[in-house]
C-alpha positions in Angstrom: -0.1 0.0 0.3 1.3 3.3 -1.3 0.7 7.0 0.2 0.9 9.5 -2.0 0.9 13.1 -0.9 0.0 16.1 -3.0 0.6 19.5 -2.4 -1.0 22.5 -4.5 0.8 25.2 -4.1 -0.3 29.0 -5.1 2.2 32.0 -4.3 3.3 31.0 -1.1 6.3 29.6 -0.8 7.7 30.8 2.6 4.8 28.2 3.6 5.3 25.9 1.1 8.5 24.8 2.5 7.4 24.3 5.7 4.3 22.0 4.8 7.2 20.2 2.6 9.3 19.9 5.9 6.6 18.4 8.1 5.9 15.9 5.2 9.8 14.9 5.3 9.8 14.4 8.8 7.1 12.1 9.2 7.8 8.9 11.2 6.3 7.0 7.9 7.3 8.5 4.6 5.0 8.6 1.8 5.9 7.1 -1.4 6.4 10.4 -3.1 5.3 14.3 -2.9 3.6 16.0 -5.5 3.6 20.0 -5.5 1.2 21.0 -7.9 1.6 24.6 -8.9 -1.0 26.9 -10.1 0.6 30.4 -8.9 1.9 32.9 -11.2 5.4 31.9 -11.7 7.5 28.6 -11.0 8.8 27.6 -7.6 12.3 28.5 -6.9 13.0 25.4 -3.7 16.0 25.2 -2.1 17.9 22.1 -3.9 17.6 20.1 -0.8 13.8 20.2 -0.8 13.7 20.6 -4.6 15.5 17.0 -5.1 12.4 15.3 -2.5 9.3 16.5 -4.5 8.0 16.1 -7.8 6.7 19.5 -9.0 4.2 20.1 -11.9 3.1 23.7 -13.2 -0.8 23.9 -14.4 -2.9 27.0 -15.7 -2.5 29.6 -12.7 -5.3 30.5 -10.2 -7.2 27.5 -11.7 -7.9 26.6 -7.9 -7.3 23.9 -5.3 -10.2 21.5 -6.6 -8.1 21.2 -9.9 -5.1 21.5 -8.5 -5.6 18.5 -6.1 -7.4 16.6 -8.9 -4.6 16.9 -11.0 -2.0 15.9 -8.4 -4.3 12.7 -7.9 -4.5 12.1 -12.0 -0.2 11.5 -11.8 -0.5 10.2 -8.2 1.4 6.6 -8.0 0.1 6.0 -4.5 -3.2 3.7 -3.7 -4.0 6.3 -1.2 -4.1 10.2 -1.8 -3.2 12.4 1.6 -3.9 16.1 0.7 -1.9 19.0 2.5 -2.6 22.7 1.9 0.7 24.8 1.1 0.5 26.4 4.4 -0.4 23.8 6.9 1.3 21.3 8.5 1.3 17.5 9.6 2.4 16.5 13.2 5.4 13.9 13.0 3.3 10.3 13.0 0.5 12.1 10.9 0.8 9.1 8.2 1.9 6.3 10.6 -1.4 6.9 12.2 -3.3 7.1 8.7 -1.4 3.8 7.2 -2.7 1.7 10.6 -6.4 2.7 9.7 -5.8 2.0 6.1 -4.5 -1.2 7.0 -8.0 -1.9 9.4 -9.9 -1.4 6.3 -10.6 2.1 5.8 -11.2 4.0 2.5 -11.2 7.9 3.5 -9.9 9.3 6.5 -10.4 12.5 8.4 -8.0 13.8 11.0 -8.3 16.9 13.9 -7.7 19.8 12.3 -5.9 22.1 15.4 -4.7 25.9 14.5 -1.2 28.0 14.4 -2.5 31.5 15.3 0.2 33.8 16.2 3.0 31.3 16.8 0.7 29.1 19.3 -0.9 25.9 18.2 -4.8 26.1 19.7 -7.9 23.5 19.0 -9.6 23.7 16.2 -12.0 21.5 14.6 -12.3 17.7 15.4 -15.0 16.1 12.9 -15.2 12.7 15.0 -18.7 12.4 15.4 -19.8 14.8 13.4 -19.6 13.3 10.1 -23.4 13.4 8.7 -25.4 15.1 5.9 -27.3 17.6 8.1 -24.4 18.9 9.6 -22.6 19.3 6.1 -25.2 20.9 4.7 -25.3 23.9 6.5 -21.6 24.4 8.2 -18.1 22.6 7.8 -17.5 20.4 11.0 -13.8 19.9 10.2 -13.1 18.2 6.7 -10.5 19.9 4.8 -7.7 19.2 2.5 -5.0 18.7 4.6 -6.8 16.2 7.2 -8.3 14.3 4.2 -7.0 10.9 3.0 -8.7 8.4 0.9 -8.3 5.8 -1.5 -7.6 7.1 -5.0 -10.2 4.4 -6.9 -12.5 6.2 -4.5 -11.6 9.3 -4.8 -12.0 9.2 -8.7 -15.3 6.8 -8.5 -16.7 10.0 -7.2 -14.9 12.4 -9.2 -12.8 14.2 -6.7 -12.9 17.6 -6.0 -15.5 19.6 -8.0 -14.1 22.6 -9.8 -17.2 24.1 -10.2 -16.9 24.9 -6.3 -14.4 28.0 -5.6 -15.1 27.3 -1.9 -16.9 24.0 0.1 -15.2 21.8 -2.4 -13.8 20.0 0.6 -16.9 19.0 2.3 -18.7 18.9 -1.3 -16.0 15.5 -1.5 -17.5 14.1 1.9 -20.8 14.7 0.6 -20.5 12.4 -2.4 -18.8 9.7 -0.2 -22.1 9.6 2.1 -24.4 9.4 -0.6 -22.8 6.5 -1.9 -22.9 5.0 1.3 -18.9 5.1 1.8 -17.6 5.2 5.7 -15.7 7.7 6.5 -13.5 6.8 9.5 -12.1 9.6 11.8 -9.2 9.8 13.6 -9.8 12.6 16.7 -6.2 12.4 17.8 -4.4 12.7 14.8 -2.8 16.4 14.4 -3.3 18.5 11.3 -2.3 21.8 11.9 -4.0 24.9 10.1 -2.5 28.1 9.9 -4.9 30.8 10.7 -5.0 33.8 8.0 -6.1 37.2 8.5 -8.9 38.2 6.3 -6.5 40.4 4.1 -4.1 37.5 3.4 -6.7 34.7 2.7 -6.8 32.8 -1.0 -10.3 33.0 -0.5 -11.9 36.7 -0.1 -15.7 37.7 0.5 -16.7 37.4 -2.5 -15.1 33.7 -3.4 -16.5 32.3 -0.1 -19.9 34.0 -1.7 -20.4 32.1 -5.0 -18.5 28.8 -3.4 -21.5 28.7 -1.3 -23.9 30.1 -3.7 -22.2 27.1 -6.0 -22.9 24.6 -3.3 -26.6 25.2 -2.3 -27.3 25.2 -5.6 -25.8 21.6 -6.2 -26.9 20.1 -2.8 -30.6 22.2 -2.7 -32.6 19.0 -3.2 -31.3 17.4 -0.4 -31.7 20.4 2.1 -34.8 21.3 4.1 -36.1 24.6 4.1 -33.9 25.9 7.2 -30.8 24.4 5.6 -31.6 26.1 1.9 -32.2 29.1 3.8 -29.3 29.6 6.1 -27.1 28.5 3.1 -28.7 31.9 1.8 -28.2 34.0 4.5 -24.3 32.7 4.2 -24.7 34.0 0.5 -26.1 37.2 1.8 -23.9 38.0 4.1 -20.6 37.6 2.6 -22.0 39.0 -0.8 -22.6 42.6 1.7 -19.2 42.2 2.8 -17.6 42.4 -0.5 -19.5 45.3 -1.0 -22.1 43.9 -3.5 -24.9 46.5 -1.9 -28.0 45.2 -4.2 -27.4 41.4 -4.4 -27.5 41.7 -0.7 -30.5 43.9 -0.3 -32.3 41.1 -3.0 -31.2 38.7 -0.9 -31.8 40.1 2.5 -35.4 40.5 1.5 -35.6 37.1 0.4 -34.6 36.0 4.0 -37.3 38.3 5.3 -39.9 36.8 3.5 -38.9 33.0 4.1 -36.6 32.4 6.7 -36.9 31.5 10.2 -36.8 34.3 12.9 -33.2 33.3 14.1 -32.0 33.9 10.6 -33.9 37.2 10.3 -32.2 38.2 13.6 -28.3 37.8 12.2 -29.4 39.4 8.6 -30.3 42.4 10.4 -27.1 42.5 12.4 -24.9 43.3 9.6 -26.7 46.6 9.2 -25.8 48.1 13.0 
């Protein structure tokens, strides 16, 4: 059984080196480390690191979903372990994953803690929270950097959806649930996600709003009324935050007409 590590990267070389080093320090090394560059220019990694990885340049800014899918398409491993360019794996991450795979796991979600101002603090732990109802309205802790999946199963569900600029990570898990696949959670297996201030994130409010819109459009048939309009509330919120007042007002009145009172109260707070 071979595990391929796939790291999409986009114009964050200073973080990328730290991410790669966290893979190279694993107690169980992957069969390969694939770097998929969709940034604006070529990567210039230190020679000692460059010789440990396989670098593939693809079209700039195609997004994390496309970059991960490309990495999966060239991977030699039986399992795909994704890591974002600004995040880190704890030293025994792959060893713990491998032990779970040996017991029959086909998709694994680990704990996702946060690195904030140099300190690691508890983040999201998806253990016991991977349900369709939860995934339709929030992300309980599923993401690229803490997901490992069978390559065969990954392609059986179509990989990450490139039409989703955000929410593609939980969409993958929803597709697995729809197939009746078991999702294994590893609550003590740590991944460390770097916290970014709003000004330095790759996804801004406009992009987040579009991602939630496409997600809602894709899964509206699975949502009840409350779930559907809560997603529309989030679309409205991020469009408003991005400065799109007309679209925000339209969504606001839509919420006023249909949404539960709790959502209306949240929406009204935006204008205070």
